[in-house]
PQR file with spaces between the fields and no chain letter, atoms N, CA, C, O and H, PARSE charges and radii, in Angstrom:
ATOM       1  N    LEU     1     -15.283   -8.556   -1.452 -0.4000 1.5000
ATOM       2  CA   LEU     1     -16.446   -9.059   -1.418 -0.0000 2.0000
ATOM       3  C    LEU     1     -16.443  -10.843   -1.135  0.5500 1.7000
ATOM       4  O    LEU     1     -15.558  -11.584   -1.563 -0.5500 1.4000
ATOM       5  N    TYR     2     -17.492  -11.242   -0.425 -0.4000 1.5000
ATOM       6  CA   TYR     2     -17.360  -12.588   -0.235 -0.0000 2.0000
ATOM       7  C    TYR     2     -18.633  -13.039   -0.432  0.5500 1.7000
ATOM       8  O    TYR     2     -19.643  -12.342   -0.531 -0.5500 1.4000
ATOM       9  H    TYR     2     -18.211  -10.640   -0.077  0.4000 1.0000
ATOM      10  N    PRO     3     -18.556  -14.183   -0.485 -0.5600 1.5000
ATOM      11  CA   PRO     3     -17.225  -15.029   -0.375  0.2800 2.0000
ATOM      12  C    PRO     3     -16.154  -15.191   -1.665  0.5500 1.7000
ATOM      13  O    PRO     3     -16.390  -14.750   -2.789 -0.5500 1.4000
ATOM      14  N    ILE     4     -15.009  -15.865   -1.305 -0.4000 1.5000
ATOM      15  CA   ILE     4     -14.087  -15.782   -1.973 -0.0000 2.0000
ATOM      16  C    ILE     4     -13.661  -16.836   -2.948  0.5500 1.7000
ATOM      17  O    ILE     4     -12.983  -17.619   -2.283 -0.5500 1.4000
ATOM      18  H    ILE     4     -14.817  -16.224   -0.391  0.4000 1.0000
ATOM      19  N    TYR     5     -13.715  -17.255   -4.189 -0.4000 1.5000
ATOM      20  CA   TYR     5     -13.469  -18.490   -4.788 -0.0000 2.0000
ATOM      21  C    TYR     5     -12.135  -18.807   -4.387  0.5500 1.7000
ATOM      22  O    TYR     5     -11.390  -17.831   -4.299 -0.5500 1.4000
ATOM      23  H    TYR     5     -14.266  -16.619   -4.729  0.4000 1.0000
ATOM      24  N    ASP     6     -11.599  -20.028   -4.097 -0.4000 1.5000
ATOM      25  CA   ASP     6     -10.456  -20.531   -3.736 -0.0000 2.0000
ATOM      26  C    ASP     6      -9.924  -22.029   -3.686  0.5500 1.7000
ATOM      27  O    ASP     6     -10.721  -22.821   -3.185 -0.5500 1.4000
ATOM      28  H    ASP     6     -12.204  -20.821   -4.168  0.4000 1.0000
ATOM      29  N    SER     7      -8.719  -22.550   -4.118 -0.4000 1.5000
ATOM      30  CA   SER     7      -8.587  -23.812   -4.382 -0.0000 2.0000
ATOM      31  C    SER     7      -8.971  -24.479   -3.079  0.5500 1.7000
ATOM      32  O    SER     7      -9.354  -25.648   -3.132 -0.5500 1.4000
ATOM      33  H    SER     7      -8.070  -21.906   -4.526  0.4000 1.0000
ATOM      34  N    TYR     8      -8.888  -23.688   -1.603 -0.4000 1.5000
ATOM      35  CA   TYR     8      -8.729  -24.216   -0.383 -0.0000 2.0000
ATOM      36  C    TYR     8     -10.484  -24.730   -0.156  0.5500 1.7000
ATOM      37  O    TYR     8     -10.926  -25.842    0.136 -0.5500 1.4000
ATOM      38  H    TYR     8      -8.577  -22.739   -1.560  0.4000 1.0000
ATOM      39  N    VAL     9     -11.205  -23.430   -0.424 -0.4000 1.5000
ATOM      40  CA   VAL     9     -12.010  -23.340   -0.158 -0.0000 2.0000
ATOM      41  C    VAL     9     -13.091  -24.761   -1.610  0.5500 1.7000
ATOM      42  O    VAL     9     -13.953  -25.549   -1.221 -0.5500 1.4000
ATOM      43  H    VAL     9     -10.846  -22.527   -0.660  0.4000 1.0000
ATOM      44  N    GLU    10     -12.779  -24.673   -2.636 -0.4000 1.5000
ATOM      45  CA   GLU    10     -13.165  -25.765   -3.469 -0.0000 2.0000
ATOM      46  C    GLU    10     -13.202  -27.188   -2.783  0.5500 1.7000
ATOM      47  O    GLU    10     -14.184  -27.929   -2.752 -0.5500 1.4000
ATOM      48  H    GLU    10     -12.079  -24.033   -2.952  0.4000 1.0000
ATOM      49  N    LYS    11     -11.608  -27.507   -2.089 -0.4000 1.5000
ATOM      50  CA   LYS    11     -11.989  -28.839   -1.949 -0.0000 2.0000
ATOM      51  C    LYS    11     -12.982  -29.173   -0.586  0.5500 1.7000
ATOM      52  O    LYS    11     -13.830  -30.061   -0.491 -0.5500 1.4000
ATOM      53  H    LYS    11     -10.810  -26.905   -2.115  0.4000 1.0000
ATOM      54  N    VAL    12     -12.523  -28.011    0.574 -0.4000 1.5000
ATOM      55  CA   VAL    12     -13.432  -28.237    1.463 -0.0000 2.0000
ATOM      56  C    VAL    12     -14.891  -28.680    1.141  0.5500 1.7000
ATOM      57  O    VAL    12     -15.534  -29.650    1.542 -0.5500 1.4000
ATOM      58  H    VAL    12     -11.835  -27.290    0.498  0.4000 1.0000
ATOM      59  N    LEU    13     -15.257  -27.522    0.171 -0.4000 1.5000
ATOM      60  CA   LEU    13     -16.800  -27.807   -0.287 -0.0000 2.0000
ATOM      61  C    LEU    13     -16.981  -29.221   -0.934  0.5500 1.7000
ATOM      62  O    LEU    13     -17.891  -29.831   -0.372 -0.5500 1.4000
ATOM      63  H    LEU    13     -14.735  -26.734   -0.155  0.4000 1.0000
ATOM      64  N    MET    14     -16.389  -29.925   -1.944 -0.4000 1.5000
ATOM      65  CA   MET    14     -16.432  -30.878   -2.376 -0.0000 2.0000
ATOM      66  C    MET    14     -16.166  -32.055   -1.486  0.5500 1.7000
ATOM      67  O    MET    14     -16.774  -33.041   -1.903 -0.5500 1.4000
ATOM      68  H    MET    14     -15.650  -29.430   -2.400  0.4000 1.0000
ATOM      69  N    ALA    15     -15.291  -32.352   -0.130 -0.4000 1.5000
ATOM      70  CA   ALA    15     -15.368  -32.844    0.955 -0.0000 2.0000
ATOM      71  C    ALA    15     -16.786  -33.279    1.415  0.5500 1.7000
ATOM      72  O    ALA    15     -17.357  -34.369    1.376 -0.5500 1.4000
ATOM      73  H    ALA    15     -14.797  -31.552    0.209  0.4000 1.0000
ATOM      74  N    PHE    16     -17.269  -31.674    2.003 -0.4000 1.5000
ATOM      75  CA   PHE    16     -18.218  -31.752    2.751 -0.0000 2.0000
ATOM      76  C    PHE    16     -19.077  -32.269    1.995  0.5500 1.7000
ATOM      77  O    PHE    16     -19.838  -33.030    2.592 -0.5500 1.4000
ATOM      78  H    PHE    16     -16.804  -30.789    2.035  0.4000 1.0000
ATOM      79  N    LYS    17     -19.348  -32.099    0.364 -0.4000 1.5000
ATOM      80  CA   LYS    17     -20.513  -32.656   -0.439 -0.0000 2.0000
ATOM      81  C    LYS    17     -20.349  -34.148   -0.280  0.5500 1.7000
ATOM      82  O    LYS    17     -21.300  -34.888   -0.030 -0.5500 1.4000
ATOM      83  H    LYS    17     -18.729  -31.480   -0.121  0.4000 1.0000
ATOM      84  N    LYS    18     -18.856  -34.642   -0.465 -0.4000 1.5000
ATOM      85  CA   LYS    18     -18.994  -35.959   -0.821 -0.0000 2.0000
ATOM      86  C    LYS    18     -19.560  -36.583    0.694  0.5500 1.7000
ATOM      87  O    LYS    18     -20.209  -37.627    0.622 -0.5500 1.4000
ATOM      88  H    LYS    18     -18.084  -34.040   -0.668  0.4000 1.0000
ATOM      89  N    LYS    19     -19.331  -35.968    2.081 -0.4000 1.5000
ATOM      90  CA   LYS    19     -19.601  -36.467    3.148 -0.0000 2.0000
ATOM      91  C    LYS    19     -20.732  -36.280    3.674  0.5500 1.7000
ATOM      92  O    LYS    19     -21.228  -37.258    4.232 -0.5500 1.4000
ATOM      93  H    LYS    19     -18.804  -35.120    2.140  0.4000 1.0000
ATOM      94  N    ASP    20     -21.373  -35.206    3.674 -0.4000 1.5000
ATOM      95  CA   ASP    20     -23.158  -35.183    3.751 -0.0000 2.0000
ATOM      96  C    ASP    20     -23.999  -34.977    2.921  0.5500 1.7000
ATOM      97  O    ASP    20     -25.214  -35.126    3.051 -0.5500 1.4000
ATOM      98  H    ASP    20     -20.969  -34.411    3.220  0.4000 1.0000
ATOM      99  N    ARG    21     -23.212  -34.491    1.679 -0.4000 1.5000
ATOM     100  CA   ARG    21     -24.440  -34.310    0.497 -0.0000 2.0000
ATOM     101  C    ARG    21     -24.948  -33.551    0.603  0.5500 1.7000
ATOM     102  O    ARG    21     -26.053  -33.710    0.085 -0.5500 1.4000
ATOM     103  H    ARG    21     -22.225  -34.369    1.573  0.4000 1.0000
ATOM     104  N    PHE    22     -24.718  -31.814    1.417 -0.4000 1.5000
ATOM     105  CA   PHE    22     -25.172  -30.771    1.745 -0.0000 2.0000
ATOM     106  C    PHE    22     -26.270  -30.003    0.555  0.5500 1.7000
ATOM     107  O    PHE    22     -27.350  -29.441    0.739 -0.5500 1.4000
ATOM     108  H    PHE    22     -23.820  -31.685    1.838  0.4000 1.0000
ATOM     109  N    ALA    23     -25.653  -30.198   -0.440 -0.4000 1.5000
ATOM     110  CA   ALA    23     -25.863  -29.681   -1.847 -0.0000 2.0000
ATOM     111  C    ALA    23     -25.390  -30.366   -3.295  0.5500 1.7000
ATOM     112  O    ALA    23     -24.351  -31.024   -3.362 -0.5500 1.4000
ATOM     113  H    ALA    23     -24.776  -30.654   -0.589  0.4000 1.0000
ATOM     114  N    LYS    24     -26.267  -30.143   -4.457 -0.4000 1.5000
ATOM     115  CA   LYS    24     -26.241  -30.656   -5.608 -0.0000 2.0000
ATOM     116  C    LYS    24     -25.408  -29.525   -6.091  0.5500 1.7000
ATOM     117  O    LYS    24     -25.775  -28.377   -5.839 -0.5500 1.4000
ATOM     118  H    LYS    24     -27.111  -29.609   -4.402  0.4000 1.0000
ATOM     119  N    PHE    25     -24.225  -29.767   -6.821 -0.4000 1.5000
ATOM     120  CA   PHE    25     -23.518  -28.988   -7.439 -0.0000 2.0000
ATOM     121  C    PHE    25     -22.273  -30.386   -7.933  0.5500 1.7000
ATOM     122  O    PHE    25     -21.969  -31.512   -7.541 -0.5500 1.4000
ATOM     123  H    PHE    25     -23.927  -30.700   -7.026  0.4000 1.0000
ATOM     124  N    LYS    26     -21.899  -29.469   -8.954 -0.4000 1.5000
ATOM     125  CA   LYS    26     -20.618  -30.018   -9.524 -0.0000 2.0000
ATOM     126  C    LYS    26     -19.317  -29.221   -9.894  0.5500 1.7000
ATOM     127  O    LYS    26     -19.408  -28.331  -10.740 -0.5500 1.4000
ATOM     128  H    LYS    26     -22.146  -28.554   -9.273  0.4000 1.0000
ATOM     129  N    LYS    27     -18.196  -29.477   -9.343 -0.4000 1.5000
ATOM     130  CA   LYS    27     -17.195  -29.070   -9.016 -0.0000 2.0000
ATOM     131  C    LYS    27     -16.685  -27.333  -10.338  0.5500 1.7000
ATOM     132  O    LYS    27     -15.932  -26.380  -10.137 -0.5500 1.4000
ATOM     133  H    LYS    27     -18.122  -30.200   -8.656  0.4000 1.0000
ATOM     134  N    ILE    28     -17.382  -27.632  -11.302 -0.4000 1.5000
ATOM     135  CA   ILE    28     -16.923  -26.887  -12.137 -0.0000 2.0000
ATOM     136  C    ILE    28     -18.081  -25.556  -11.840  0.5500 1.7000
ATOM     137  O    ILE    28     -17.818  -24.356  -11.916 -0.5500 1.4000
ATOM     138  H    ILE    28     -17.994  -28.406  -11.465  0.4000 1.0000
ATOM     139  N    ASP    29     -19.323  -26.136  -11.510 -0.4000 1.5000
ATOM     140  CA   ASP    29     -20.156  -25.073  -10.836 -0.0000 2.0000
ATOM     141  C    ASP    29     -19.581  -23.939   -9.918  0.5500 1.7000
ATOM     142  O    ASP    29     -20.110  -22.839   -9.757 -0.5500 1.4000
ATOM     143  H    ASP    29     -19.537  -27.111  -11.448  0.4000 1.0000
ATOM     144  N    LEU    30     -18.404  -24.380   -9.335 -0.4000 1.5000
ATOM     145  CA   LEU    30     -17.672  -23.151   -8.300 -0.0000 2.0000
ATOM     146  C    LEU    30     -17.233  -22.690   -8.509  0.5500 1.7000
ATOM     147  O    LEU    30     -16.811  -21.981   -7.596 -0.5500 1.4000
ATOM     148  H    LEU    30     -17.975  -25.273   -9.466  0.4000 1.0000
ATOM     149  N    LYS    31     -16.664  -22.377   -9.957 -0.4000 1.5000
ATOM     150  CA   LYS    31     -15.969  -21.287  -10.911 -0.0000 2.0000
ATOM     151  C    LYS    31     -16.983  -20.211  -11.392  0.5500 1.7000
ATOM     152  O    LYS    31     -16.620  -19.104  -11.792 -0.5500 1.4000
ATOM     153  H    LYS    31     -17.007  -22.954  -10.699  0.4000 1.0000
ATOM     154  N    ASP    32     -18.364  -20.639  -11.321 -0.4000 1.5000
ATOM     155  CA   ASP    32     -19.095  -19.415  -11.526 -0.0000 2.0000
ATOM     156  C    ASP    32     -19.126  -18.985  -10.084  0.5500 1.7000
ATOM     157  O    ASP    32     -19.110  -19.658   -9.053 -0.5500 1.4000
ATOM     158  H    ASP    32     -18.658  -21.538  -10.996  0.4000 1.0000
ATOM     159  N    TYR    33     -19.181  -17.521  -10.310 -0.4000 1.5000
ATOM     160  CA   TYR    33     -20.191  -16.986   -8.745 -0.0000 2.0000
ATOM     161  C    TYR    33     -20.997  -17.191   -8.173  0.5500 1.7000
ATOM     162  O    TYR    33     -21.007  -17.628   -7.023 -0.5500 1.4000
ATOM     163  H    TYR    33     -19.194  -16.974  -11.148  0.4000 1.0000
ATOM     164  N    MET    34     -22.192  -16.823   -9.096 -0.4000 1.5000
ATOM     165  CA   MET    34     -23.494  -16.876   -8.472 -0.0000 2.0000
ATOM     166  C    MET    34     -23.561  -18.111   -7.984  0.5500 1.7000
ATOM     167  O    MET    34     -24.028  -18.357   -6.872 -0.5500 1.4000
ATOM     168  H    MET    34     -22.185  -16.468  -10.031  0.4000 1.0000
ATOM     169  N    LYS    35     -23.057  -19.063   -8.853 -0.4000 1.5000
ATOM     170  CA   LYS    35     -23.168  -20.624   -8.192 -0.0000 2.0000
ATOM     171  C    LYS    35     -22.501  -21.067   -6.923  0.5500 1.7000
ATOM     172  O    LYS    35     -22.865  -21.789   -5.995 -0.5500 1.4000
ATOM     173  H    LYS    35     -22.679  -18.863   -9.757  0.4000 1.0000
ATOM     174  N    PHE    36     -21.234  -20.292   -7.230 -0.4000 1.5000
ATOM     175  CA   PHE    36     -20.476  -20.684   -6.246 -0.0000 2.0000
ATOM     176  C    PHE    36     -21.047  -19.860   -4.986  0.5500 1.7000
ATOM     177  O    PHE    36     -20.811  -20.505   -3.964 -0.5500 1.4000
ATOM     178  H    PHE    36     -20.939  -19.706   -7.984  0.4000 1.0000
ATOM     179  N    LYS    37     -21.516  -19.016   -4.794 -0.4000 1.5000
ATOM     180  CA   LYS    37     -21.970  -18.155   -3.593 -0.0000 2.0000
ATOM     181  C    LYS    37     -23.478  -18.990   -3.180  0.5500 1.7000
ATOM     182  O    LYS    37     -23.554  -19.456   -2.043 -0.5500 1.4000
ATOM     183  H    LYS    37     -21.708  -18.492   -5.624  0.4000 1.0000
ATOM     184  N    ALA    38     -24.318  -19.110   -3.859 -0.4000 1.5000
ATOM     185  CA   ALA    38     -25.191  -20.336   -3.862 -0.0000 2.0000
ATOM     186  C    ALA    38     -24.887  -21.475   -2.773  0.5500 1.7000
ATOM     187  O    ALA    38     -25.376  -21.633   -1.654 -0.5500 1.4000
ATOM     188  H    ALA    38     -24.257  -18.731   -4.783  0.4000 1.0000
ATOM     189  N    VAL    39     -24.056  -22.111   -3.368 -0.4000 1.5000
ATOM     190  CA   VAL    39     -22.896  -23.396   -2.492 -0.0000 2.0000
ATOM     191  C    VAL    39     -22.846  -22.808   -1.133  0.5500 1.7000
ATOM     192  O    VAL    39     -23.351  -23.368   -0.160 -0.5500 1.4000
ATOM     193  H    VAL    39     -23.659  -21.982   -4.277  0.4000 1.0000
ATOM     194  N    ILE    40     -22.216  -21.644   -1.080 -0.4000 1.5000
ATOM     195  CA   ILE    40     -21.832  -21.430    0.148 -0.0000 2.0000
ATOM     196  C    ILE    40     -23.252  -21.089    1.098  0.5500 1.7000
ATOM     197  O    ILE    40     -23.228  -21.762    2.128 -0.5500 1.4000
ATOM     198  H    ILE    40     -21.806  -21.189   -1.871  0.4000 1.0000
ATOM     199  N    ILE    41     -23.993  -20.554    1.035 -0.4000 1.5000
ATOM     200  CA   ILE    41     -25.399  -20.211    1.226 -0.0000 2.0000
ATOM     201  C    ILE    41     -25.635  -21.035    2.075  0.5500 1.7000
ATOM     202  O    ILE    41     -25.682  -20.922    3.300 -0.5500 1.4000
ATOM     203  H    ILE    41     -24.013  -20.006    0.198  0.4000 1.0000
ATOM     204  N    GLU    42     -25.881  -22.412    1.017 -0.4000 1.5000
ATOM     205  CA   GLU    42     -26.780  -23.937    1.313 -0.0000 2.0000
ATOM     206  C    GLU    42     -25.644  -24.394    2.525  0.5500 1.7000
ATOM     207  O    GLU    42     -25.983  -24.723    3.662 -0.5500 1.4000
ATOM     208  H    GLU    42     -25.843  -22.504    0.022  0.4000 1.0000
ATOM     209  N    PHE    43     -24.821  -24.364    2.240 -0.4000 1.5000
ATOM     210  CA   PHE    43     -23.612  -25.168    3.056 -0.0000 2.0000
ATOM     211  C    PHE    43     -23.536  -24.354    4.772  0.5500 1.7000
ATOM     212  O    PHE    43     -23.072  -24.868    5.789 -0.5500 1.4000
ATOM     213  H    PHE    43     -24.546  -24.097    1.317  0.4000 1.0000
ATOM     214  N    ARG    44     -24.074  -23.144    4.648 -0.4000 1.5000
ATOM     215  CA   ARG    44     -24.434  -22.265    5.749 -0.0000 2.0000
ATOM     216  C    ARG    44     -25.945  -22.613    6.331  0.5500 1.7000
ATOM     217  O    ARG    44     -26.264  -22.627    7.520 -0.5500 1.4000
ATOM     218  H    ARG    44     -24.451  -22.726    3.821  0.4000 1.0000
ATOM     219  N    ASP    45     -26.794  -22.892    5.190 -0.4000 1.5000
ATOM     220  CA   ASP    45     -28.025  -23.321    5.804 -0.0000 2.0000
ATOM     221  C    ASP    45     -28.192  -24.610    6.590  0.5500 1.7000
ATOM     222  O    ASP    45     -28.768  -24.959    7.621 -0.5500 1.4000
ATOM     223  H    ASP    45     -26.535  -22.881    4.224  0.4000 1.0000
ATOM     224  N    TYR    46     -27.355  -25.222    5.552 -0.4000 1.5000
ATOM     225  CA   TYR    46     -27.587  -27.227    5.970 -0.0000 2.0000
ATOM     226  C    TYR    46     -26.920  -27.417    7.425  0.5500 1.7000
ATOM     227  O    TYR    46     -27.429  -28.160    8.264 -0.5500 1.4000
ATOM     228  H    TYR    46     -26.887  -24.939    4.715  0.4000 1.0000
ATOM     229  N    TYR    47     -25.649  -26.632    7.671 -0.4000 1.5000
ATOM     230  CA   TYR    47     -25.188  -26.693    8.836 -0.0000 2.0000
ATOM     231  C    TYR    47     -25.868  -25.761    9.429  0.5500 1.7000
ATOM     232  O    TYR    47     -25.902  -25.383    8.258 -0.5500 1.4000
ATOM     233  H    TYR    47     -25.235  -26.029    6.989  0.4000 1.0000
ATOM     234  N    ASP    48     -26.526  -24.893   10.131 -0.4000 1.5000
ATOM     235  CA   ASP    48     -27.113  -24.157   10.771 -0.0000 2.0000
ATOM     236  C    ASP    48     -26.383  -22.924   11.043  0.5500 1.7000
ATOM     237  O    ASP    48     -26.589  -22.146   11.974 -0.5500 1.4000
ATOM     238  H    ASP    48     -26.498  -25.201   11.083  0.4000 1.0000
ATOM     239  N    LEU    49     -25.879  -22.875   10.514 -0.4000 1.5000
ATOM     240  CA   LEU    49     -24.520  -21.193   10.748 -0.0000 2.0000
ATOM     241  C    LEU    49     -25.308  -19.781   10.228  0.5500 1.7000
ATOM     242  O    LEU    49     -24.738  -18.961    9.507 -0.5500 1.4000
ATOM     243  H    LEU    49     -25.711  -23.507    9.758  0.4000 1.0000
ATOM     244  N    ASN    50     -26.566  -19.639   10.656 -0.4000 1.5000
ATOM     245  CA   ASN    50     -26.674  -18.703   10.029 -0.0000 2.0000
ATOM     246  C    ASN    50     -26.518  -17.139   11.098  0.5500 1.7000
ATOM     247  O    ASN    50     -26.714  -15.978   10.739 -0.5500 1.4000
ATOM     248  H    ASN    50     -27.028  -20.304   11.241  0.4000 1.0000
ATOM     249  N    ASP    51     -26.170  -17.570   12.250 -0.4000 1.5000
ATOM     250  CA   ASP    51     -25.408  -16.796   12.727 -0.0000 2.0000
ATOM     251  C    ASP    51     -24.250  -15.688   12.062  0.5500 1.7000
ATOM     252  O    ASP    51     -24.088  -14.475   12.198 -0.5500 1.4000
ATOM     253  H    ASP    51     -26.011  -18.513   12.542  0.4000 1.0000
ATOM     254  N    PHE    52     -23.596  -16.666   11.339 -0.4000 1.5000
ATOM     255  CA   PHE    52     -22.200  -16.422   10.732 -0.0000 2.0000
ATOM     256  C    PHE    52     -22.277  -15.623    8.991  0.5500 1.7000
ATOM     257  O    PHE    52     -22.790  -16.201    8.032 -0.5500 1.4000
ATOM     258  H    PHE    52     -23.727  -17.651   11.229  0.4000 1.0000
ATOM     259  N    ASP    53     -21.720  -14.381    8.926 -0.4000 1.5000
ATOM     260  CA   ASP    53     -21.964  -13.931    7.697 -0.0000 2.0000
ATOM     261  C    ASP    53     -21.214  -14.973    6.404  0.5500 1.7000
ATOM     262  O    ASP    53     -20.631  -16.042    6.583 -0.5500 1.4000
ATOM     263  H    ASP    53     -21.303  -13.912    9.704  0.4000 1.0000
ATOM     264  N    LEU    54     -21.490  -14.161    4.930 -0.4000 1.5000
ATOM     265  CA   LEU    54     -20.332  -14.933    4.298 -0.0000 2.0000
ATOM     266  C    LEU    54     -19.196  -14.940    4.034  0.5500 1.7000
ATOM     267  O    LEU    54     -18.785  -15.721    3.176 -0.5500 1.4000
ATOM     268  H    LEU    54     -21.963  -13.292    4.785  0.4000 1.0000
ATOM     269  N    LYS    55     -18.199  -13.921    4.805 -0.4000 1.5000
ATOM     270  CA   LYS    55     -17.283  -13.523    5.166 -0.0000 2.0000
ATOM     271  C    LYS    55     -16.469  -14.346    6.251  0.5500 1.7000
ATOM     272  O    LYS    55     -15.327  -14.804    6.211 -0.5500 1.4000
ATOM     273  H    LYS    55     -18.534  -13.286    5.502  0.4000 1.0000
ATOM     274  N    ASP    56     -17.564  -14.382    7.354 -0.4000 1.5000
ATOM     275  CA   ASP    56     -17.061  -15.561    8.517 -0.0000 2.0000
ATOM     276  C    ASP    56     -16.968  -16.850    7.877  0.5500 1.7000
ATOM     277  O    ASP    56     -15.807  -17.260    7.842 -0.5500 1.4000
ATOM     278  H    ASP    56     -18.492  -14.011    7.387  0.4000 1.0000
ATOM     279  N    ILE    57     -17.774  -17.574    7.388 -0.4000 1.5000
ATOM     280  CA   ILE    57     -17.948  -19.063    6.172 -0.0000 2.0000
ATOM     281  C    ILE    57     -16.674  -18.849    5.596  0.5500 1.7000
ATOM     282  O    ILE    57     -15.640  -19.418    5.946 -0.5500 1.4000
ATOM     283  H    ILE    57     -18.717  -17.241    7.416  0.4000 1.0000
ATOM     284  N    ASP    58     -16.770  -18.137    4.837 -0.4000 1.5000
ATOM     285  CA   ASP    58     -15.532  -18.412    4.093 -0.0000 2.0000
ATOM     286  C    ASP    58     -14.265  -18.273    4.505  0.5500 1.7000
ATOM     287  O    ASP    58     -13.389  -18.825    3.839 -0.5500 1.4000
ATOM     288  H    ASP    58     -17.610  -17.675    4.552  0.4000 1.0000
ATOM     289  N    ARG    59     -13.999  -17.706    5.383 -0.4000 1.5000
ATOM     290  CA   ARG    59     -12.576  -17.569    6.430 -0.0000 2.0000
ATOM     291  C    ARG    59     -12.356  -19.150    6.882  0.5500 1.7000
ATOM     292  O    ARG    59     -11.450  -19.980    6.797 -0.5500 1.4000
ATOM     293  H    ARG    59     -14.710  -17.257    5.924  0.4000 1.0000
ATOM     294  N    TYR    60     -13.645  -19.092    7.386 -0.4000 1.5000
ATOM     295  CA   TYR    60     -13.864  -20.978    7.701 -0.0000 2.0000
ATOM     296  C    TYR    60     -12.554  -22.033    7.227  0.5500 1.7000
ATOM     297  O    TYR    60     -11.519  -22.620    7.541 -0.5500 1.4000
ATOM     298  H    TYR    60     -14.381  -18.418    7.455  0.4000 1.0000
ATOM     299  N    LEU    61     -13.874  -21.620    5.892 -0.4000 1.5000
ATOM     300  CA   LEU    61     -13.132  -22.929    4.555 -0.0000 2.0000
ATOM     301  C    LEU    61     -12.209  -23.023    4.367  0.5500 1.7000
ATOM     302  O    LEU    61     -11.478  -24.010    4.278 -0.5500 1.4000
ATOM     303  H    LEU    61     -14.715  -21.143    5.637  0.4000 1.0000
ATOM     304  N    TRP    62     -11.972  -21.485    4.216 -0.4000 1.5000
ATOM     305  CA   TRP    62     -10.385  -21.454    3.696 -0.0000 2.0000
ATOM     306  C    TRP    62      -9.583  -21.875    4.728  0.5500 1.7000
ATOM     307  O    TRP    62      -8.686  -22.642    4.377 -0.5500 1.4000
ATOM     308  H    TRP    62     -12.565  -20.683    4.288  0.4000 1.0000
ATOM     309  N    GLN    63      -9.654  -21.520    6.254 -0.4000 1.5000
ATOM     310  CA   GLN    63      -8.471  -21.998    7.139 -0.0000 2.0000
ATOM     311  C    GLN    63      -9.039  -23.582    6.986  0.5500 1.7000
ATOM     312  O    GLN    63      -8.389  -24.575    7.311 -0.5500 1.4000
ATOM     313  H    GLN    63     -10.382  -20.897    6.539  0.4000 1.0000
ATOM     314  N    LEU    64      -9.810  -23.587    6.663 -0.4000 1.5000
ATOM     315  CA   LEU    64      -9.765  -25.362    7.268 -0.0000 2.0000
ATOM     316  C    LEU    64      -9.207  -26.459    5.820  0.5500 1.7000
ATOM     317  O    LEU    64      -8.908  -27.653    5.783 -0.5500 1.4000
ATOM     318  H    LEU    64     -10.338  -22.780    6.399  0.4000 1.0000
ATOM     319  N    GLY    65      -9.247  -25.595    4.963 -0.4000 1.5000
ATOM     320  CA   GLY    65      -8.893  -26.516    3.627 -0.0000 2.0000
ATOM     321  C    GLY    65      -7.405  -25.948    3.810  0.5500 1.7000
ATOM     322  O    GLY    65      -6.689  -26.949    3.779 -0.5500 1.4000
ATOM     323  H    GLY    65      -9.490  -24.626    4.993  0.4000 1.0000
ATOM     324  N    LYS    66      -6.592  -24.797    3.988 -0.4000 1.5000
ATOM     325  CA   LYS    66      -5.344  -25.205    4.420 -0.0000 2.0000
ATOM     326  C    LYS    66      -4.883  -25.850    5.169  0.5500 1.7000
ATOM     327  O    LYS    66      -3.726  -26.203    4.943 -0.5500 1.4000
ATOM     328  H    LYS    66      -7.174  -23.984    4.013  0.4000 1.0000
ATOM     329  N    GLU    67      -5.614  -26.366    6.543 -0.4000 1.5000
ATOM     330  CA   GLU    67      -4.755  -27.193    7.438 -0.0000 2.0000
ATOM     331  C    GLU    67      -5.089  -28.755    7.027  0.5500 1.7000
ATOM     332  O    GLU    67      -4.485  -29.779    7.345 -0.5500 1.4000
ATOM     333  H    GLU    67      -6.554  -26.079    6.728  0.4000 1.0000
ATOM     334  N    THR    68      -6.364  -28.564    6.137 -0.4000 1.5000
ATOM     335  CA   THR    68      -6.881  -30.026    5.902 -0.0000 2.0000
ATOM     336  C    THR    68      -6.068  -30.794    4.025  0.5500 1.7000
ATOM     337  O    THR    68      -5.903  -31.932    3.587 -0.5500 1.4000
ATOM     338  H    THR    68      -6.855  -27.732    5.878  0.4000 1.0000
ATOM     339  N    PHE    69      -5.854  -29.693    3.603 -0.4000 1.5000
ATOM     340  CA   PHE    69      -5.011  -29.968    2.175 -0.0000 2.0000
ATOM     341  C    PHE    69      -4.066  -28.953    2.017  0.5500 1.7000
ATOM     342  O    PHE    69      -4.247  -27.938    1.346 -0.5500 1.4000
ATOM     343  H    PHE    69      -5.989  -28.769    3.959  0.4000 1.0000
ATOM     344  N    PRO    70      -2.785  -29.309    2.807 -0.5600 1.5000
ATOM     345  CA   PRO    70      -1.557  -28.210    2.729  0.2800 2.0000
ATOM     346  C    PRO    70      -0.989  -28.587    1.265  0.5500 1.7000
ATOM     347  O    PRO    70      -1.224  -29.632    0.658 -0.5500 1.4000
ATOM     348  N    ILE    71      -0.280  -27.628    0.881 -0.4000 1.5000
ATOM     349  CA   ILE    71       0.222  -27.421   -0.203 -0.0000 2.0000
ATOM     350  C    ILE    71       1.699  -28.305    0.342  0.5500 1.7000
ATOM     351  O    ILE    71       2.305  -28.257    1.412 -0.5500 1.4000
ATOM     352  H    ILE    71      -0.089  -26.779    1.375  0.4000 1.0000
ATOM     353  N    LYS    72       1.982  -29.251   -1.149 -0.4000 1.5000
ATOM     354  CA   LYS    72       3.342  -29.834   -0.981 -0.0000 2.0000
ATOM     355  C    LYS    72       3.936  -29.835   -1.529  0.5500 1.7000
ATOM     356  O    LYS    72       3.654  -30.316   -2.626 -0.5500 1.4000
ATOM     357  H    LYS    72       1.490  -29.291   -2.018  0.4000 1.0000
ATOM     358  N    TYR    73       5.488  -29.244   -1.284 -0.4000 1.5000
ATOM     359  CA   TYR    73       6.265  -28.725   -2.229 -0.0000 2.0000
ATOM     360  C    TYR    73       7.491  -30.000   -2.242  0.5500 1.7000
ATOM     361  O    TYR    73       8.451  -29.925   -3.009 -0.5500 1.4000
ATOM     362  H    TYR    73       5.717  -28.853   -0.392  0.4000 1.0000
């Protein structure tokens, strides 16, 4: 079931929100699945990514998050 909440996705969404203000939401909202999904849909609409399904968007956000915010051991 996509999108899948993940800390990488959360960090990327918060970074894009800060940069472009693509949607109005709080970090805590992302833990509520319906709100999280709505934010992903707003992200897709804002950046005109309608050729991509939620699975594609989710994978992109996760990969970007993994590259941009690596876990430091």
